[in-house]
matplotlib code that plots the C-alpha trace (Angstrom):
import matplotlib.pyplot as plt

x = [-76.1, -79.1, -79.1, -78.9, -76.6, -76.4, -80.0, -80.3, -81.8, -79.5, -77.1, -78.3, -79.0, -75.9, -73.4, -71.1, -71.7, -75.5, -74.2, -72.6, -75.8, -77.9, -75.1, -74.9, -78.9, -79.6, -77.3, -80.2, -82.5, -79.9, -80.1, -76.7, -78.0, -77.6, -74.4, -72.8, -74.9, -75.7, -73.9, -75.1, -79.0, -78.5, -76.8, -79.9, -82.3, -80.8, -81.1, -84.9, -85.4, -84.3, -86.5, -89.6, -88.4, -91.7, -92.9, -90.9, -92.5, -90.1, -88.2, -85.3, -82.7, -83.9, -87.1, -85.1, -83.0, -86.1, -87.9, -85.0, -84.8, -88.8, -88.0, -84.4, -86.7, -89.4, -86.7, -85.2, -88.4, -88.7, -85.3, -85.5, -89.5, -88.2, -85.6, -88.2, -89.6, -86.6, -86.0, -82.9, -85.2, -87.0, -87.4, -85.9, -87.6, -85.2, -85.6, -89.3, -88.1, -85.2, -88.1, -90.0, -87.1, -86.1, -85.5, -83.1, -86.3, -88.0, -88.4, -86.9, -83.4, -84.1, -85.1, -81.0, -79.8, -81.8]
y = [143.8, 144.9, 146.8, 144.4, 141.8, 140.1, 138.4, 134.9, 135.1, 137.3, 134.6, 131.8, 133.7, 135.3, 132.4, 131.7, 127.9, 128.5, 131.5, 128.9, 126.4, 129.0, 129.6, 126.0, 125.8, 128.9, 127.6, 126.5, 129.4, 131.8, 132.3, 133.3, 136.5, 137.3, 134.9, 138.4, 139.7, 136.4, 137.9, 141.2, 139.7, 137.0, 139.6, 141.6, 138.9, 137.6, 141.6, 141.2, 138.2, 139.3, 142.3, 140.2, 137.7, 137.8, 135.9, 133.0, 130.3, 127.5, 125.5, 124.5, 125.8, 123.6, 125.7, 128.9, 127.8, 126.8, 130.1, 132.0, 130.4, 131.5, 135.1, 134.6, 132.7, 135.8, 138.6, 136.7, 136.8, 140.5, 141.1, 139.4, 140.7, 144.4, 144.0, 143.3, 146.1, 148.3, 150.1, 148.7, 145.8, 147.1, 146.1, 149.4, 151.3, 149.3, 145.5, 145.7, 146.4, 143.7, 141.3, 142.1, 141.1, 137.9, 134.6, 131.9, 130.1, 132.9, 130.8, 133.5, 133.1, 129.2, 129.1, 130.7, 127.9, 125.1]
z = [-30.5, -28.5, -25.7, -22.8, -23.8, -20.5, -20.3, -20.9, -24.1, -25.7, -24.5, -26.4, -29.6, -29.7, -28.8, -31.0, -31.5, -32.2, -34.5, -36.5, -36.2, -38.0, -40.8, -42.0, -41.6, -43.4, -46.4, -48.6, -47.3, -49.4, -53.4, -55.3, -55.1, -51.8, -51.2, -50.4, -48.0, -46.2, -43.0, -42.7, -43.2, -40.7, -37.6, -38.8, -38.7, -35.4, -33.4, -35.3, -33.1, -29.9, -30.7, -30.4, -28.4, -26.4, -28.9, -28.9, -26.7, -27.3, -25.2, -26.0, -28.0, -31.8, -31.0, -30.9, -34.0, -35.6, -34.9, -36.3, -39.5, -40.0, -39.5, -41.7, -44.3, -44.7, -44.5, -47.7, -49.3, -48.7, -50.1, -53.2, -53.6, -52.7, -55.6, -57.6, -57.4, -57.7, -60.6, -61.8, -62.4, -64.8, -68.3, -70.7, -73.2, -75.9, -74.5, -76.0, -79.4, -78.6, -78.1, -81.9, -83.6, -85.2, -83.4, -84.4, -84.8, -87.9, -90.7, -92.9, -90.7, -91.5, -94.9, -95.5, -94.3, -96.0]

ax = plt.figure().add_subplot(projection="3d")
ax.plot(x, y, z, "-o")
ax.set_aspect("equal")
plt.show()
């Protein structure tokens, strides 16, 4: 929670009704791989939005929702990009040999069934 939760922007941003709208509106943004972390990512995004509140130029809650969803979408993209570069998703040395092996459409394999 931000350090100054009593200001008007924080009341709008962290209101339970606004958070429910974010939950519903953000469902298409999240791929299945991030479903477990969804609540945490949304809360981190709200805190980030609060910290960057001086950049918000809208007036209505609809504008605020759109602004937060853009921040959230970018955060999700950053997380997915970081996971693509992580060592756990790099190919292992044995993967190259597995790719070189015969495929189900290899002519020799097909010849055995004809």
